[in-house]
C-alpha positions in Angstrom: 119.0 85.2 98.7 116.4 83.9 96.3 112.9 83.7 97.7 110.2 81.4 96.4 106.9 82.8 95.1 105.1 81.9 98.3 107.8 83.6 100.5 107.6 86.8 98.3 103.8 86.7 98.6 104.1 86.5 102.4 106.6 89.4 102.5 104.1 91.5 100.4 101.4 90.6 102.9 103.4 91.9 105.8 104.2 95.2 104.0 100.5 95.5 103.1 99.5 95.2 106.8 102.2 97.7 107.8 100.8 100.1 105.1 97.3 99.7 106.5 98.4 100.7 110.1 97.1 104.3 110.3 97.9 104.8 114.0 101.5 103.5 114.4 103.0 104.4 111.0 103.5 107.9 109.6 102.0 108.6 106.1 105.3 108.7 104.2 106.3 105.3 105.6 102.9 103.8 104.9 103.3 104.9 101.2 106.7 103.3 101.1 105.3 100.1 102.6 102.5 100.1 100.0 105.0 100.4 97.2 107.1 97.6 98.6 104.0 95.4 98.9 103.1 96.0 95.2 106.7 95.3 94.2 106.9 92.0 96.1 103.5 90.9 94.7 104.8 91.6 91.2 108.0 89.6 92.0 105.9 86.8 93.4 103.8 86.6 90.3 106.9 86.5 88.1 108.6 83.9 90.3 105.4 81.7 90.2 105.4 81.8 86.4 109.1 80.9 86.2 108.6 78.0 88.7 105.6 76.8 86.7 107.6 76.9 83.4 110.3 74.8 85.0 107.8 72.2 86.1 106.1 72.3 82.7 109.4 71.8 80.9 110.4 68.9 83.1 107.0 67.2 82.4 107.5 67.6 78.7 111.0 66.2 78.5 111.1 62.7 77.1 112.0 60.1 79.7 114.5 57.5 78.7 113.0 54.0 78.6 115.0 51.4 80.4 
C-alpha cells in the first residue's frame, strides 16, 4: 500500500504522540515510536518531493494544440 505524503505525515504524528506518552508507554517502546516517527517524516518529505516533481513535469509538457 502506497501512502501519500499527507498520510505519512499523519502516521508520523501519531507515532510522535505515542513516543511522548511517558505514563502509558515503557521507555524502550517510546524510543521505537520516536524512531518510527522520524522514519515516516522522512518518507513523507521524499514522497512530497516526488509528487511535486510529477506535477512540475506535467505542467512543463507541451500541450497539443487543436
